[in-house]
N, C-alpha and C positions, 0 to 999 in steps of 0.2 A: 265220263268220270262221275257224273251225277247219278247214274243208275248203279254203277259199281260201288259207290260209296255207301249206298243204302244198306248193303250187306254188312259193312263194318259198323255203321251207326246202329243198325238193328241189333247186332251182337252186343254192342256197348250198352244198349238200352236194357238188355237182360242182366248186365253185371253192375251197372252204375245207376245212381239216382238221376232223375231228370235235371236236377240242379247242377250236378257235376257235368253232365253232357252239355247243358246250356253254357256253362263257363268255358268248356273246351271249344265248342262250336263258335261262340261269340268271340272268344279270344283269338282264334284263327282269323275270323272275319275282320276284327278290328286291326290286327296286325297287317293283313293283306291290304285292307283299305287305306291304312295310314301310309303304306310304302308303295302304293300303286303308281304314284307320280315318279318315283325313282325307277320302277320296273319297266315303264314304257320306253325308256331310253335304250334298252337291250332286248332284242326280240326273244331270246331264250328265257330271260327273266319274266317277260310279259307272258310267255307261254306257260311257265310254271305257276305264275300268279293266277292265271285264268283257270288252270287245273284246280288250284286251291279254292277258288271262288265256287266252282261247280261242285267240288267235294263237300264244302260246307252247306251249300244250297240243298244237296241231296239229303243231308242229315235231318233237315226239318221234315221232309216228307216221310222219313223212316220212323222218326220218334213221335211226331205229333199225333197220329191216330191212336197210338197206345195211351198217350197221356190224356187225350180228350176222353177216351173210353173209360179210363181210370177215374177221372174227375166227375164225369156226367153220367156214367153207367152205359151199358151196352145199348139200351133202347134210345135214349136221348142223345147219346154220344155220336151216333151216326149222322143225325141232323146237324148237330153243332159242328162236326168235322166238315160237313158239306159247306156250311157257311164259311168256315175257316179256309177251306180249299179255294173257295171263290175269292176270298180276300188275298190269297197268295197270287192268284191269277191277275186280279186287278192291280196289285202292287207291282207285278212284273211288267205291266204295260206302261207304268209311269216312268 
């Protein structure tokens, strides 16, 4: 789901602003996180919630490179994205 969702988020990135995508993605993440305690009681709900978690996680990998390049430019943006990508990896370990 993580990989497949990148196609959708990439398409949304062409049609919406970053702020709109941010609100959609974070809204889904907040809703799923707030109700995860209820979803663990039922295996099918937990499965669907985990799909939503990976769906939103893939969104950041699709949108962030374009946003970083837009903000910092193509030359510096690649270095900044490398640092940001390292931050994603470190955050995933905690």
